[in-house]
N, C-alpha and C positions, 0 to 999 in steps of 0.2 A: 504494500500500500504506500503510495506517495503521499505522506502526511502533509506535504507542503502545497498540495494542489487539490484539496477536497472541499466540498461544501457540506458541512457537518451540522447535524442537529443532535444535541445531547439532552434528552428528556430526563429530568432529575439532575440537572447540571448546576443547580444554584448553591450547592455546598459540597464539601468533602471531595471525594475522588472525581465526581463529575465536573465540578467547578475547576479543579486543577487541570483535568484533561482538556476542558474547553480552552483554558489559557495556553496550554501546550500546543494544541492544534492552531490556535490563532497566532502564536509566536512563530510557528513553523511556516506560516503564510497561507493557511487555509481560511476560507470564510466559515464563520462559526455562529451558530445560534444555540440558545439554551431554552428549555422549557421547565417550568416549575411553579410551585405555589407561593414561594416567598417573595412578596412584592418588593421588599427592600433590597433583597439580593438581586432581583431582576433589574432594578434601577441601577444598582452599582455596576453590574455587568454591562448594561447598556452604555454606561459612561465609559467603559473600556473599549467600546466599539464592537461588542458582541451582541448579536440580535437577541432580544429577550421576549419570551412569549409566556403568558399565563396558561397553565394547564394543570388539571387534576386528573391523574390517570385512573382514579376510581369512578370517574364520570365519563361515560361514552360521548355525551354531547360536548363536553369540554375538550376531549381529545379531537373530535371532529373539527371543532372551531379552530383549535390550534393548528391542526394540519392545514386547513384552508389558508390560514394567515401565513404560516411558514412558506407554503408553496407559492403564494402570491408574491412574497418578498424574495424567496430563494428558489426560483423555478429549476435551477440546476442542482438541487439537492441530490447528493449521491451517497450519503452516509448517515444512518440513523442509529444512535446509541440509546439503549433503554436502560437508564440508571436508577429509576425510581425504586425505592425500597424502604422498608422499616424493619428494625431489629427489636423484637419485644420478647422479654422473658416471660415464661409461662410455668405455672405450677399445675401439672396435669391432675393432681389430687383435688384441685379446687375448681368446681364447675364454672367459676367466674372467668376462667382462662379462655373460654370459648370466644368471647368478644375479641380478644387479642388475636386468636387464631383466624377469625373471619377477616379482620383488618389486614393481617399479614398476607393471606391468600389473595385478597382483592387487590392489594397494592403490588405485591411482588410478582405474582403469577398472572392474574387476570389483567392487571395494569400493563404488564409486558405484552400480553396478547393484544390488548386494545391498541397499543401503539404500533405494533407490527402490522396488524390488520389495516390500520389507517393509512400506512405508507406503502404497503405492498403493491397496490395498483400503480402507484407512481414509479417505484423503482423497477418493477417488471416492465412497465410501459416504456421506460427509457432504455431498457436492455442492458443496464449496468448499474452497479451500486453495491452497497454493503450494509447489512444489519450487524450491529455489535450488541449482543446480549450480555448481561452481567449476572454472573452467578456468585459463587463464593467457595472458598476451600471447605466451608461447612456443608456444601452440597455433597461432598465426597467423604467427609469425616465429621459426623454430627457433633454438635455442641449441645449436650442434653438440656441445659437450662433454656434453650431456644428451639424447641422441637418443631414448631410450625415454620419458623424461619428456615431451618434446615430442609424441611420437606418442600417448601416453596422454591428454594434454590435448586434442589435436586430436580424438581419438576421443570424449571426453566432450562436446566441442562438437557433434559430429555426432549423438551419442546424445540430447543435449538438444533438438536441432532435431526429431528424430523423435518424441521423447516429447511435445513440445509439440503436434505434429500429431495424435498418437494420443489425447491427452487433450482435444483440442478438443471443446467441447460438454459436458464433464463438470463444469465449474466449477472445475477444477484448472488453475492456470497454471504455467508453467515459466519461470523467470528464470535467466539465465546470468551469473554474476559473473566478470569477466575481470580479475584483478589484474595490474599490472606488477610489477617488482621492488619489494618492500616491505621496509623495514628491520626485519626480524624475525630472530631466531636469528643475529645477527651479519652479516646480509646487507650492512649498510652498510660492513663492513670489506672485503668482496669487491667490492662495487659502490657507490662513493661517490654514485652517482646514484639509489640506492634511495629510494623515496618514504617519508617518515616515516609510521609506522603511524597516528599520530593524524590526520594530514592525510588519509590514505587512508580511514580509517573515517568521518571526517566527510563526505567527498565521497560515499562509498557510501550512507550513510544518507540524504543529501539526494536522491540519484538514486532510491533505493527509495521515497521519499515522493512522487515525481512521480505525477501522474494523467493517463493510465494509466502503470503501472509499465513501464519499457522492457523488452523481451525480453532485452536485453544491458545489463548495468551496466558502462559504460565510463568510468572516470575519465579525466581529460584526459591523464594521463601515458601511458596505454596505447593511445591512439588511433593513434599512429605505428605500433605493432605490428599493431593490428587491420586497418588499412587500407593496409598496405604494398603489397600486390599491386595494389589499385585505384589507388594513387597512383604506381605505377611505381618505388618505392624498394626493393622486396623484394630483388632480387639484390645491390644494393650493401650493404644492411643485413645480409644473411646473411653476405656476405664479411667485413664488419667483425667480426661476432660470431664467425666462424670463427677469428679471431686468438686467441681464448681457448683453442683447442686446445693452445696452448703450455703450458697448466697440466697436461696429462696427463703422468704420469711417463714414458711412452715417448717423449715429444717433448722431454724435457729432457736437457741434457748433450750 
């Protein structure tokens, strides 16, 4: 992928990884737009010369409006990144967790599908382009305090694989970005091993620039997660991560 000559939309690009990648694509010379719900962040990014569009991926009408606005301004759009996501802890012994599960699935999985559906006709119609879906190392190595988050990201992985197969021959590629824990939104306070955002973004842009672009963008830090089953480390690693269940209120005291 020539990261200096793309027209990129990053849905969920108002913070964290998405915002940093938007800035990296723009710095490389690509035209960049972001979509999200944070009005203040959208205003800030607009001031940086990045297109800014309000969108709520849990609302199909909002996604459709954003699509129409983006394509009106960026008719040459060739890259759509689906970044929107929530990470919520759940105590599965507590029935109240179901609301968090619903929110997680509607944002992380169904929201991803809404965005892909909205832009598939455009990309297929132009005969070239790329969808970049975003999963997580947790899709391959669950983190027990966040069960639905893990399930939603595993589902996006499977959906990405199927989408790639269905779009084969159309000129539209599907690339899956698989982040490890990255130091955004205070993650470094919870996980001192979280990868610095700057280091992560640099490695991602290097991998995206490879020819051909890998189907999965795996920074070095996430390979332990991605290949745990293959390497025979899965059971031990899940058991280690299950120790974090002590953070749940019902497990304390």
